[in-house]
N, C-alpha and C positions, 0 to 999 in steps of 0.2 A: 395150730391148723389141723383140721381133720383129715380124713382120707375116705376113699370110696369103700363102701362095704359090699362084698360079693356074697351072694347067697344063691342056693338052688331053689327055684320056685317060679311062681307065676307073677310077672310084673303087673298084671292087671288086678292083683289081689294083695296089695301090701298090707301086712298085719301090724302096722305101727299106729300109735295114737296121733291125733292132730291132722292138719290139712296136708293132703298129698297131691303132688303133681306127677302124673304118669306121662313120660316123654317118649316120643318115637320119631323116626325120620320118615318123611313122605317124599314122593317124587314130584317133579314140576309139571307133570302131564295131566294131573287130575285123576290118575288111576289109583284105585283102592281095591284090594281083593286078594293080595298074597302077603305072606309073612306075618309079622306081629299084628298088623291091622285086623286080621281075621279074628284074633283073640279079643281085640278091643271091641269090634263090632258084635261079637257074641255076647258081650256084657252090656254094651250101651249103643244105641243107634245114633246118638247125637254127634259124636266126633266125625263119623263118616258123612252124615248129612251136612254138617258145618263145613267140612273140607271141600265137598263137592260144590256147595254154594259159593264158597270162597274162590275156588278155581273158576267157576262159571262167571263170577263178577270181576275177574282179574284185571279187566281193562280199567276199572275204577277203584281198585283197592291195592293193598300192599303184597298180594300173592306173588311169590317168586323165590328164587334161591336165597336162603338166609332168613326168610320170614318165619314167624311162629304165630300160631293161632291157639288160643286157650279156650277150652270148652268145659263148662262145669257140668258134671254128670251125676253128682251126688252132693249133699250138703258140704262135705269136706273132701271131695275128690274132683280134680280137674284133669283133663287130658290135653297135652301139648302136642299139636300137629306141627312138626318142624320140617320145612322144606329143605332137604339136604342132599337130594340126588337129582341129577340131570338125566331125564329119561328113565328107562327101566331095564335096558339090556346092556350086557357087556358086549363090546365089539371092537372094531378097529380104533375107536377113540378111547378105549380102555373101559374101566368100570364106571357105573353111574354115580358113585359117591362123590361128593364135592366137600372136601374138608373145610374149605373157607366158608361155605354156606352153613355147615354144621356148627362151626365156630361162632358165626354171627347169630345163629338161632339159639345157641347155648347162652350167649350174652343176654338175649331177650328172656330166655327161660330163667336165668338167675335173677333178673329184675323182678319177674312175676313171683318167683319163689320167695324172695325177700319181702315183697309187698304183701303176700298172703301168709307169711311166716310158715311156709310149707316145706316138707321134705320132698326130694325128687326120686322117682323110681323109674327104671328103664331096663330094657334088654340091652345087649351090646349094640347100641345104635350105629347104623351105617355099616354094619359088618355082616349082615345077612344078604338079602337080595341086592343091596347096593354095592356089595363087593369090597367094602373097606377093610382096613386092618386096624385091629384094636390098639395096636402099638402107636397108631397115629391119632385115634379118637380119645383114648384115655387121658393124654396130656391136656387136651382141650377141655375136658370135663374138670380136671384138676384146676386148670387156670381160671376158667369162667365161673365155676360153681363152688368147688371145695375151698379155694382161696378166699372166697367171699363169705364163707361160713355156712353154706348150704349143705345139709346132709344129703348124700347121694347113695342110693342102693342100686346095684346092678344085679340083675337076675339072669341066671343061666337056667334054661328050661330043660326038663327031661333028665335022662340018666347021666351019671358021671362017666 
């Protein structure tokens, strides 16, 4: 069994060969504009457009906590929009992260990665604006992806 590889760098620019899936966590409100999605949108307009259309059509599609949407942005690069946070603000009900939703979305991500024979690249999902703890997210990644043989690289951005 493998393990998660940690590197410092930009998760939107993985420098490995083969098909790549770039995964990140979105909210369930249709909001896009802070955090990692800013870097995604800087490189490709398609993931944001697809996410907003997915949210608009939510009455007749699978949009919701735990869902995942896969958007091809280059011949060998896909972006996974994973709905893993309820709302966008921390408050009386706690932080927006929903670990069970991230877990469900990671299962869908693993299926897609295996179908495409792709490696997975991500920031520390659910731990930025969503307010989650990496100690809760990392075991989900190991269980859903690594144990199924999917290569996962987690990117820490900026200075050490």
